[in-house]
C-alpha beads as a LAMMPS data file, in Angstrom:
LAMMPS data file: protein, C-alpha beads

236 atoms
235 bonds

1 atom types
1 bond types

-500.0 500.0 xlo xhi
-500.0 500.0 ylo yhi
-500.0 500.0 zlo zhi

Masses

1 110.0

Atoms # bond

1 1 1 156.049 -3.519 -338.299
2 1 1 154.894 -6.432 -336.141
3 1 1 157.984 -7.949 -334.422
4 1 1 157.766 -11.423 -335.954
5 1 1 157.397 -9.979 -339.471
6 1 1 160.970 -8.736 -339.205
7 1 1 162.332 -12.281 -339.035
8 1 1 163.595 -13.932 -342.228
9 1 1 164.453 -17.598 -341.714
10 1 1 167.355 -18.820 -343.838
11 1 1 166.509 -22.243 -345.263
12 1 1 170.129 -23.323 -345.688
13 1 1 169.288 -26.935 -346.513
14 1 1 169.492 -29.040 -349.675
15 1 1 166.162 -30.883 -349.848
16 1 1 162.445 -30.104 -349.586
17 1 1 162.124 -32.767 -346.896
18 1 1 164.527 -30.833 -344.670
19 1 1 162.725 -27.557 -345.371
20 1 1 159.164 -28.869 -345.026
21 1 1 158.882 -29.107 -341.262
22 1 1 160.460 -25.668 -340.841
23 1 1 158.121 -24.008 -343.332
24 1 1 155.015 -25.797 -342.093
25 1 1 155.743 -24.939 -338.455
26 1 1 157.114 -21.407 -338.795
27 1 1 155.213 -19.842 -341.726
28 1 1 152.572 -18.139 -339.534
29 1 1 155.193 -16.836 -337.102
30 1 1 157.908 -15.284 -339.296
31 1 1 157.953 -12.696 -342.045
32 1 1 159.765 -14.553 -344.795
33 1 1 161.911 -17.528 -345.789
34 1 1 165.264 -17.012 -347.487
35 1 1 166.107 -19.568 -350.142
36 1 1 169.741 -19.619 -351.199
37 1 1 171.992 -21.197 -353.759
38 1 1 172.130 -24.646 -352.145
39 1 1 168.369 -25.181 -352.096
40 1 1 167.794 -23.415 -355.416
41 1 1 170.347 -25.634 -357.128
42 1 1 169.302 -28.929 -355.581
43 1 1 165.515 -28.462 -355.781
44 1 1 164.837 -25.782 -358.396
45 1 1 163.506 -22.266 -358.009
46 1 1 159.895 -22.707 -359.093
47 1 1 159.404 -25.852 -357.045
48 1 1 160.712 -24.408 -353.786
49 1 1 158.917 -21.061 -354.215
50 1 1 155.592 -22.765 -354.913
51 1 1 156.183 -25.041 -351.938
52 1 1 156.662 -22.082 -349.562
53 1 1 153.677 -20.252 -351.055
54 1 1 151.528 -23.337 -350.431
55 1 1 151.986 -22.682 -346.705
56 1 1 151.213 -18.967 -347.208
57 1 1 154.876 -18.124 -346.637
58 1 1 156.746 -15.312 -348.366
59 1 1 160.078 -15.716 -350.145
60 1 1 163.389 -13.871 -350.122
61 1 1 165.156 -15.214 -353.222
62 1 1 168.849 -15.075 -352.285
63 1 1 170.367 -15.516 -355.741
64 1 1 172.962 -12.719 -355.369
65 1 1 172.811 -11.952 -359.096
66 1 1 175.979 -10.451 -360.566
67 1 1 176.180 -10.158 -364.344
68 1 1 175.930 -7.818 -367.319
69 1 1 172.847 -5.550 -367.504
70 1 1 171.044 -7.595 -370.157
71 1 1 171.335 -10.792 -368.144
72 1 1 170.359 -9.004 -364.936
73 1 1 167.214 -7.689 -366.625
74 1 1 166.223 -11.170 -367.758
75 1 1 166.847 -12.926 -364.462
76 1 1 165.059 -10.174 -362.522
77 1 1 161.953 -10.631 -364.648
78 1 1 162.114 -14.402 -364.236
79 1 1 162.355 -14.118 -360.452
80 1 1 159.681 -11.423 -360.229
81 1 1 157.342 -13.706 -362.191
82 1 1 157.661 -16.214 -359.338
83 1 1 155.953 -13.639 -357.081
84 1 1 158.727 -13.454 -354.501
85 1 1 158.677 -10.737 -351.851
86 1 1 162.315 -9.767 -352.436
87 1 1 165.464 -10.814 -354.267
88 1 1 169.033 -9.591 -354.231
89 1 1 171.782 -8.522 -356.585
90 1 1 175.454 -7.885 -355.929
91 1 1 176.236 -4.179 -355.718
92 1 1 179.582 -5.011 -357.318
93 1 1 177.715 -5.656 -360.581
94 1 1 177.511 -1.870 -361.002
95 1 1 174.807 0.769 -361.256
96 1 1 173.682 -0.112 -364.814
97 1 1 173.261 -3.791 -363.989
98 1 1 171.396 -3.060 -360.761
99 1 1 169.120 -0.614 -362.564
100 1 1 168.357 -3.250 -365.197
101 1 1 167.200 -5.543 -362.399
102 1 1 165.145 -2.776 -360.785
103 1 1 163.445 -1.984 -364.094
104 1 1 162.239 -5.581 -364.313
105 1 1 161.421 -6.323 -360.661
106 1 1 157.636 -6.296 -360.956
107 1 1 156.196 -6.052 -357.446
108 1 1 159.258 -7.598 -355.776
109 1 1 161.765 -5.637 -353.712
110 1 1 165.359 -5.455 -354.972
111 1 1 168.160 -5.545 -352.418
112 1 1 171.814 -4.817 -353.143
113 1 1 174.347 -7.020 -351.357
114 1 1 177.194 -4.875 -350.057
115 1 1 179.997 -6.646 -348.146
116 1 1 179.311 -10.217 -347.044
117 1 1 179.105 -10.735 -343.279
118 1 1 181.660 -13.548 -343.494
119 1 1 184.348 -10.989 -344.448
120 1 1 186.464 -9.112 -341.920
121 1 1 188.553 -5.960 -342.477
122 1 1 191.540 -7.848 -343.906
123 1 1 189.267 -9.721 -346.312
124 1 1 187.646 -6.482 -347.474
125 1 1 191.015 -4.821 -348.021
126 1 1 192.205 -7.824 -350.009
127 1 1 189.105 -7.985 -352.220
128 1 1 188.051 -4.339 -352.569
129 1 1 191.160 -2.373 -351.611
130 1 1 189.284 -0.552 -348.822
131 1 1 187.772 -1.423 -345.449
132 1 1 184.247 -2.710 -344.905
133 1 1 182.716 0.594 -343.789
134 1 1 183.990 2.567 -346.765
135 1 1 182.933 -0.122 -349.223
136 1 1 179.455 -0.498 -347.721
137 1 1 178.895 3.261 -348.074
138 1 1 180.094 3.195 -351.683
139 1 1 177.884 0.239 -352.589
140 1 1 174.870 1.698 -350.747
141 1 1 175.124 4.974 -352.673
142 1 1 175.306 3.035 -355.938
143 1 1 172.276 0.967 -354.931
144 1 1 170.323 4.133 -354.196
145 1 1 171.316 5.612 -357.555
146 1 1 170.172 2.429 -359.308
147 1 1 166.775 2.585 -357.608
148 1 1 167.164 -0.439 -355.350
149 1 1 164.701 -0.742 -352.478
150 1 1 167.299 -1.679 -349.910
151 1 1 170.675 -3.129 -349.078
152 1 1 172.034 -6.212 -347.391
153 1 1 174.754 -5.292 -344.919
154 1 1 176.175 -6.483 -341.644
155 1 1 174.705 -5.080 -338.418
156 1 1 178.030 -3.393 -337.720
157 1 1 177.386 -0.890 -340.542
158 1 1 173.798 -0.024 -339.566
159 1 1 174.516 2.955 -337.345
160 1 1 176.783 4.445 -339.991
161 1 1 174.164 3.996 -342.732
162 1 1 171.471 5.544 -340.518
163 1 1 173.552 8.720 -340.235
164 1 1 173.780 9.243 -343.997
165 1 1 170.680 11.084 -345.189
166 1 1 170.975 10.075 -348.841
167 1 1 170.812 6.340 -348.104
168 1 1 169.093 6.339 -344.706
169 1 1 165.709 5.402 -346.154
170 1 1 166.903 2.250 -347.913
171 1 1 165.564 -0.926 -346.346
172 1 1 168.240 -2.634 -344.295
173 1 1 168.155 -6.434 -344.477
174 1 1 170.729 -7.815 -342.086
175 1 1 172.344 -11.246 -341.818
176 1 1 174.994 -11.930 -339.191
177 1 1 172.376 -12.043 -336.429
178 1 1 173.333 -14.168 -333.452
179 1 1 171.380 -14.217 -330.177
180 1 1 173.563 -14.368 -327.071
181 1 1 172.678 -18.054 -326.766
182 1 1 173.876 -18.962 -330.307
183 1 1 177.266 -19.752 -331.820
184 1 1 178.677 -17.225 -334.323
185 1 1 179.665 -19.934 -336.822
186 1 1 181.315 -18.456 -339.929
187 1 1 179.886 -14.961 -339.407
188 1 1 182.447 -12.283 -338.515
189 1 1 180.490 -9.024 -338.098
190 1 1 177.551 -9.928 -335.861
191 1 1 174.990 -8.497 -333.407
192 1 1 172.102 -9.808 -331.355
193 1 1 168.563 -9.341 -332.725
194 1 1 167.780 -6.568 -330.266
195 1 1 171.026 -4.705 -330.958
196 1 1 170.456 -4.851 -334.711
197 1 1 166.881 -3.559 -334.507
198 1 1 167.991 -0.678 -332.261
199 1 1 170.750 0.125 -334.754
200 1 1 168.239 0.452 -337.612
201 1 1 167.676 -2.990 -339.156
202 1 1 164.327 -3.520 -340.885
203 1 1 164.633 -7.285 -341.402
204 1 1 166.855 -9.870 -339.705
205 1 1 168.097 -12.909 -341.626
206 1 1 168.598 -15.756 -339.170
207 1 1 169.572 -19.309 -340.040
208 1 1 171.141 -21.809 -337.681
209 1 1 170.023 -20.183 -334.401
210 1 1 166.470 -20.977 -335.570
211 1 1 166.869 -24.033 -337.793
212 1 1 169.376 -25.767 -335.488
213 1 1 168.988 -24.129 -332.078
214 1 1 171.036 -25.246 -329.051
215 1 1 169.425 -28.082 -327.094
216 1 1 168.842 -25.854 -324.099
217 1 1 166.731 -23.505 -326.273
218 1 1 164.504 -26.271 -327.637
219 1 1 162.802 -26.380 -331.034
220 1 1 162.937 -23.938 -333.974
221 1 1 159.563 -22.601 -332.775
222 1 1 161.039 -21.993 -329.321
223 1 1 163.914 -20.092 -330.913
224 1 1 161.534 -17.946 -333.003
225 1 1 159.507 -17.116 -329.902
226 1 1 162.604 -16.024 -327.983
227 1 1 163.840 -13.864 -330.868
228 1 1 160.373 -12.335 -331.393
229 1 1 160.244 -11.434 -327.684
230 1 1 163.673 -9.813 -327.917
231 1 1 162.639 -7.757 -330.955
232 1 1 159.382 -6.760 -329.279
233 1 1 161.168 -5.582 -326.156
234 1 1 163.161 -3.140 -328.289
235 1 1 160.474 -1.683 -330.568
236 1 1 157.411 -1.602 -328.292

Bonds

1 1 1 2
2 1 2 3
3 1 3 4
4 1 4 5
5 1 5 6
6 1 6 7
7 1 7 8
8 1 8 9
9 1 9 10
10 1 10 11
11 1 11 12
12 1 12 13
13 1 13 14
14 1 14 15
15 1 15 16
16 1 16 17
17 1 17 18
18 1 18 19
19 1 19 20
20 1 20 21
21 1 21 22
22 1 22 23
23 1 23 24
24 1 24 25
25 1 25 26
26 1 26 27
27 1 27 28
28 1 28 29
29 1 29 30
30 1 30 31
31 1 31 32
32 1 32 33
33 1 33 34
34 1 34 35
35 1 35 36
36 1 36 37
37 1 37 38
38 1 38 39
39 1 39 40
40 1 40 41
41 1 41 42
42 1 42 43
43 1 43 44
44 1 44 45
45 1 45 46
46 1 46 47
47 1 47 48
48 1 48 49
49 1 49 50
50 1 50 51
51 1 51 52
52 1 52 53
53 1 53 54
54 1 54 55
55 1 55 56
56 1 56 57
57 1 57 58
58 1 58 59
59 1 59 60
60 1 60 61
61 1 61 62
62 1 62 63
63 1 63 64
64 1 64 65
65 1 65 66
66 1 66 67
67 1 67 68
68 1 68 69
69 1 69 70
70 1 70 71
71 1 71 72
72 1 72 73
73 1 73 74
74 1 74 75
75 1 75 76
76 1 76 77
77 1 77 78
78 1 78 79
79 1 79 80
80 1 80 81
81 1 81 82
82 1 82 83
83 1 83 84
84 1 84 85
85 1 85 86
86 1 86 87
87 1 87 88
88 1 88 89
89 1 89 90
90 1 90 91
91 1 91 92
92 1 92 93
93 1 93 94
94 1 94 95
95 1 95 96
96 1 96 97
97 1 97 98
98 1 98 99
99 1 99 100
100 1 100 101
101 1 101 102
102 1 102 103
103 1 103 104
104 1 104 105
105 1 105 106
106 1 106 107
107 1 107 108
108 1 108 109
109 1 109 110
110 1 110 111
111 1 111 112
112 1 112 113
113 1 113 114
114 1 114 115
115 1 115 116
116 1 116 117
117 1 117 118
118 1 118 119
119 1 119 120
120 1 120 121
121 1 121 122
122 1 122 123
123 1 123 124
124 1 124 125
125 1 125 126
126 1 126 127
127 1 127 128
128 1 128 129
129 1 129 130
130 1 130 131
131 1 131 132
132 1 132 133
133 1 133 134
134 1 134 135
135 1 135 136
136 1 136 137
137 1 137 138
138 1 138 139
139 1 139 140
140 1 140 141
141 1 141 142
142 1 142 143
143 1 143 144
144 1 144 145
145 1 145 146
146 1 146 147
147 1 147 148
148 1 148 149
149 1 149 150
150 1 150 151
151 1 151 152
152 1 152 153
153 1 153 154
154 1 154 155
155 1 155 156
156 1 156 157
157 1 157 158
158 1 158 159
159 1 159 160
160 1 160 161
161 1 161 162
162 1 162 163
163 1 163 164
164 1 164 165
165 1 165 166
166 1 166 167
167 1 167 168
168 1 168 169
169 1 169 170
170 1 170 171
171 1 171 172
172 1 172 173
173 1 173 174
174 1 174 175
175 1 175 176
176 1 176 177
177 1 177 178
178 1 178 179
179 1 179 180
180 1 180 181
181 1 181 182
182 1 182 183
183 1 183 184
184 1 184 185
185 1 185 186
186 1 186 187
187 1 187 188
188 1 188 189
189 1 189 190
190 1 190 191
191 1 191 192
192 1 192 193
193 1 193 194
194 1 194 195
195 1 195 196
196 1 196 197
197 1 197 198
198 1 198 199
199 1 199 200
200 1 200 201
201 1 201 202
202 1 202 203
203 1 203 204
204 1 204 205
205 1 205 206
206 1 206 207
207 1 207 208
208 1 208 209
209 1 209 210
210 1 210 211
211 1 211 212
212 1 212 213
213 1 213 214
214 1 214 215
215 1 215 216
216 1 216 217
217 1 217 218
218 1 218 219
219 1 219 220
220 1 220 221
221 1 221 222
222 1 222 223
223 1 223 224
224 1 224 225
225 1 225 226
226 1 226 227
227 1 227 228
228 1 228 229
229 1 229 230
230 1 230 231
231 1 231 232
232 1 232 233
233 1 233 234
234 1 234 235
235 1 235 236
């Protein structure tokens, strides 16, 4: 895969005006734009998807669906009808619910969210009763059983997933990516772009390091160029 196609820019904003300059500038130079709950709620799904498509950009619909199978089937069809490249479901919804989404995905890819990158070991133990590594493995196996195309996990679990033959071939879409020149923010389990690609990531979800880069880095385009160079130095 061409290095820049591995980059998914997280549009963590609340208006089209704030997203417009990013999409217009970066669409030819990144693989996808992630639209999350803030933008989906404030603008509306169809409007923002059509807006990104108008610049020939592709969409990762980050709705993190988690509901009963019947509802999951319906929302998957609705999202697939928007012609998005990929969308995600929570693995905690269970195998039947994930399979219902997969059965109605159309041409979109379905990703199962495992353990959020904002959670550390204590958080995972409190929520799931087990550590992050064990829970990611459990959720990844369930996602594979349900027919999902890939998982969303932190870069810290990539090497472990790559060693497990039954789930190795799932696409790995990885948030928690922070170049050495960026602040970690609220992410707990992080890696640099190059480290994550070497560990087995297929796509990197990157928000603030691109959308609000440090002054010494320059513009969002400058940040994308630096990250693309780092990815290229690892895979070429």
